[in-house]
C-alpha positions in Angstrom: 89.8 63.1 61.3 92.2 61.7 64.0 95.0 63.0 62.1 94.3 66.5 62.4 93.7 66.7 65.8 97.1 64.8 66.4 98.9 67.0 64.3 100.0 69.5 67.1 101.1 66.5 69.3 104.4 66.2 67.8 105.2 69.9 67.5 104.6 70.3 71.4 106.5 67.3 72.2 109.4 68.4 70.0 109.7 71.8 71.6 110.0 70.2 75.4 112.6 68.0 74.0 114.7 70.4 72.1 114.1 72.7 75.4 115.8 69.9 77.7 118.5 69.0 75.1 119.8 72.5 74.9 119.8 73.1 78.4 121.8 70.0 78.9 124.1 70.9 75.9 124.6 74.7 77.8 125.5 72.7 81.2 128.0 70.5 79.2 129.5 73.5 77.7 129.9 75.6 80.7 131.2 72.6 82.6 133.8 72.5 79.9 134.7 75.8 80.4 135.1 75.9 83.8 137.2 72.8 84.0 139.5 74.2 81.5 139.7 77.1 83.6 140.9 75.0 86.7 143.5 72.9 84.6 144.7 76.4 83.4 144.9 77.8 87.4 146.8 74.3 88.3 149.4 74.7 85.6 150.0 78.3 86.5 150.6 77.4 90.3 153.1 74.9 89.1 154.8 77.5 86.7 155.0 79.9 89.7 156.1 77.3 92.1 159.3 76.4 89.3 159.9 80.0 88.6 160.1 80.5 92.5 162.7 77.6 93.2 164.9 78.6 90.3 164.8 82.3 91.9 166.0 81.3 95.3 168.4 83.6 97.4 171.6 82.7 95.2 169.9 83.6 92.0 170.8 86.7 90.1 167.0 87.7 90.2 165.8 86.4 93.6 162.2 86.4 94.6 161.5 86.0 98.1 158.5 86.9 100.8 157.5 90.2 100.5 159.0 90.4 96.8 157.4 88.3 94.3 155.9 90.8 91.7 158.1 89.0 89.1 156.7 85.6 90.2 153.0 86.9 89.9 154.0 88.4 86.3 155.2 84.9 85.3 152.1 83.3 86.7 149.8 85.8 84.7 151.9 85.3 81.5 151.4 81.6 81.8 147.7 81.5 82.3 146.4 82.0 79.1 142.4 82.8 79.2 142.1 83.8 82.6 141.1 87.3 83.3 143.9 89.0 85.6 141.6 91.0 87.6 139.9 87.6 88.6 142.9 85.9 89.5 144.7 86.2 92.8 148.4 84.7 93.2 150.3 84.2 96.7 153.4 82.5 97.7 154.5 81.5 100.9 158.1 80.4 101.9 158.6 77.7 104.8 160.4 79.7 107.4 159.9 83.0 105.9 163.3 82.0 103.8 164.0 81.8 100.3 167.6 79.8 101.0 168.2 76.7 98.9 166.5 73.5 100.6 163.6 75.7 101.8 160.2 75.0 100.3 157.8 77.4 98.6 154.0 77.1 98.1 152.5 79.2 95.3 148.7 79.1 95.3 146.6 80.4 92.7 142.9 81.4 92.9 140.4 82.5 90.1 136.9 83.3 90.3 134.7 82.2 87.5 131.2 83.2 86.5 129.1 80.1 85.0 127.6 80.9 81.8 124.5 79.0 83.2 124.5 81.3 86.6 120.7 82.0 85.7 120.2 78.5 87.3 122.3 79.1 90.0 121.2 82.7 91.0 124.4 84.5 89.8 126.8 82.3 91.7 130.3 82.8 91.2 132.9 79.7 91.6 136.1 80.1 93.0 138.7 77.8 91.6 142.0 77.2 93.9 145.1 75.3 93.4 148.7 75.4 94.9 151.9 73.6 94.1 155.1 73.2 96.6 158.5 72.8 95.8 162.0 72.8 97.4 164.4 75.8 96.1 167.1 74.7 94.2 169.1 78.0 93.4 
């Protein structure tokens, strides 16, 4: 008789445990996806800065203040997995000049919606990174 009364207990415990387990897995997967996006944003900022330092005022195809569409395109092309509409690329030059010896800072921002946003109330996370380098050409 005791065995019949306790037969549903294991099912209830399993249901509670499996719910907690899958919630934890969902958070881990989502955190990994967001971290991967951040790594891509950081790499894209470095790629943009490298592109800018090799396309200074002495270059055959210079980029500079007010004219860095090619730099944005280069960053977008080197940011696999990021949605272009959610990515913002800005560049600033020291002293508003793209002459050799000046520095350039490329900032990349990306807005990501967590899969687990049900728990956050629809929050959006903005990932930012920048890279500063000295213009060589």
